[in-house]
N, C-alpha and C positions, 0 to 999 in steps of 0.2 A: 191520839189514836182515832182514826176514822172507823166508824161502824159500818157494817153492811146494811143496806136499806132495802126493805121489802115493802112493796105497796100491796094493801089488800085489794081484792078484785074490785070491790066498790069504789075505792080511792082512784084506781086506775081508770075506771069508766067515768068518774067525775072529772078527772084531768083531761081525758080525751074529749068529753062533751064541751067543757069550758074552752078548750083550745079551738075546737071546730067552731064554736059560737063566735069567738073573737076573730077567727080568720074570715068568717062571713061578713063581719062588721067592716074590716079592712085588711086588705092583702098583707100578709106578713105580721099581723097583730098576734095571730095564733102562735107563731114560732117565738115571738117576743115574750108571750105569756109562758110558754113551755121553758124558755131560757130562764125567766125569773123564777119559776118554780125549782128548775135545776139548781140554781144558785142557793135558794133557800134550803133545799134538801142537802146539798153539799155542806152548808154551814151547820145544819143540824146533826149531820153525821159526825163532824168534827167537835161540835160543842152542843151535845144534847140537852145540857141543862139550861140552855139560853131561852127556851120557850117558857111560856107562862102556863101555870096550872089552869085546867079548864073548869069554870064554875059549874057546879052541879054534878060533877063526877067525883066519887069518893077519892080523897087524897091518896089512899093506900093503892090506887090503881096507877099512880104516876102518869096520867094522861096530861099532855101538854100541847099547846098550840103555838104557832109562829106565823107571822104575816108574810105574805108574798109581796115583795116590793113592787110598787106601781099598779098593783091590781087589788080589788076588794076581796081577796081570798086569804084563807088561813089553812095551814097544814096542821091537822090534828094527828098526834103521834104518841107512841108509848115506846119506851126503851126497855128491851128485853135482853139481859146479858150483853152480848156483842152485836145485837141487831137493834135497828130502828124500824119499827113497824108503822107505816103511814096508814092511819085509819081512815082519813078523810081529806079531800081537797075541797073545802067548803067555802061557799060564798059567805063573806062576813055578815051580810045584812039579810039574807034570805033564809027562811026556815031555820032559825038559830037552833043548834043542838039535835037536829034531826038524826044524826049519826051517832049519838050517844049509846044507842043499843049495841053498837059494835064493840063496846068496851066489856060487854057481859062474856064471861067464859063459855 
């Protein structure tokens, strides 16, 4: 069963910013990045437990992350009943964990 995917506003902004940056580096690369994120999100919607737990976040919150193929980005998400909430589209090596405050109720 595939879940409905909701991007938090901050995650949408991060996705757009990264896509624009890649597009500025090379024409078409931004679209390639968006397609890779799309594939990762589709995978997570179908298999939400395939991501790994995020270190430093209480296990009870069930926050997971999944890499984006070919790019140094990770999708941080939480599964809530029939939804998959994307908390962040975060660069894997810059400012690790900056988005963790988004897990707080």
